[in-house]
C-alpha angles and dihedrals in degrees: 000000000000109000090237096048121100121174116204126191113227120203120187125213091260092050092048092050091049092053105036122091130179089242089057091049097048093047093049094045093048089051089052092053088048089054089052092051088050093049092245097120132080120205113183118192118278113256107227127192115192111209141179132058094295096029090238093133127065141193116199148173123232109197127183147157132218112193092188090062098038085236139125129171151143135242115215107205147147145225113201113174087162092055124163115251114283097027125099123235094247121026149120102051123177126201123201119192127199133182116250097214096060105009093236119146113238108170142031117192138179100243102190094103090040091055095048095044099041094050112054091003095043123027092024089056093046090051090051092050089061103029110031122096114265111259094022106174106179128062118190118199121194108200128027101214123116094294094046091051091048089052091054092053097044097043090047088054098044103037133053094236126173096198142008116205120199131195130184140171089232106063096183092054090046094050090050090050092051091049091050094045103041113112094020096085133070091223125065112257118223138173122234118216095219142357088262092053089049095049096046092053100044131101087183116026116194120190114202106164135117091223118132094199119082110254099174123063124205097236091059094065113103123223112279094021124147116210111206101196110193094176095040113226097337093097101022129061111269088222086073088077089067099029093060121076091235135022113198124187127201096231125004100219102037092044091047088060098040101035113018092042096038108136094224101051109358092099088062093056129079118212090212089066092068107106100189146319119263091243091058089053096044089053092049094243090128129013120258117205111004102182142008094253099061119111109213131185122200118194128179133157096203133254135221093243091070091056090044092053091051091044093053090053091048094051091051090049093047092052092050091051097038094242123152133025134265122245115199114214113199 
């Protein structure tokens, strides 16, 4: 190869969606947490740019490095709660992968599907594998946006559930989703009348909203419940971190910055209440759930290494199947 020639595989959103499965995502994400527990993962701080007149929106970079996969990369993404009409709050992510041994980029992927699937359908599922009560039969999902819908699909595939209960602030949208989804799941799909109704009936309670007001109160959580908090303590009561028997974070350093030091609720949290990181549990360094009575809360704000792990798997799969096109950088 010419010393100035670099070939990069490009995968469009449609190609990513055609290749990616929930089984792929869960396996890749669990491997990434295992790498963290084995000290073979680097997670630099996210670089956030707040934009717009009131600085409510942000564009940010999520870098990371996985030594076990000889891969590093960065996800370029956004969070726009003050979004113009017609655009979703979170969308249009891009993932760039580079080799660790020579630093050369080798893939550019649309990462929208990766983001949606590896969050509520990926690291939430991995957390539940290690922290939910054995034989859990009911999943409660608060929020029926892209992440909530991904959670329904992935949990239905990976757990032997009897019912999945969903709750949303937009009843018409929720009823349409239930009509479209009924009959396509192994579990029975039901609608909860309120967040309290949802919480009190759930073995696994997943929160997948963008709400910045707590919707779930600690006293509603039944014995043995796992709370899978995708938006940390924005939409659940911070007191849950102390009320539960164990509070597990996804990554100690990144979640310290994004959760424990969060300006809105960090002052209500105590770092000494953190029991373990998920990587420490996946590696067996500390036990996860120890009995069926424990209430456990898992909170994680995401990290680029999870997207990178999924992306590496996707690139290998795309090359085997001849999917994508090559961009030559010169």
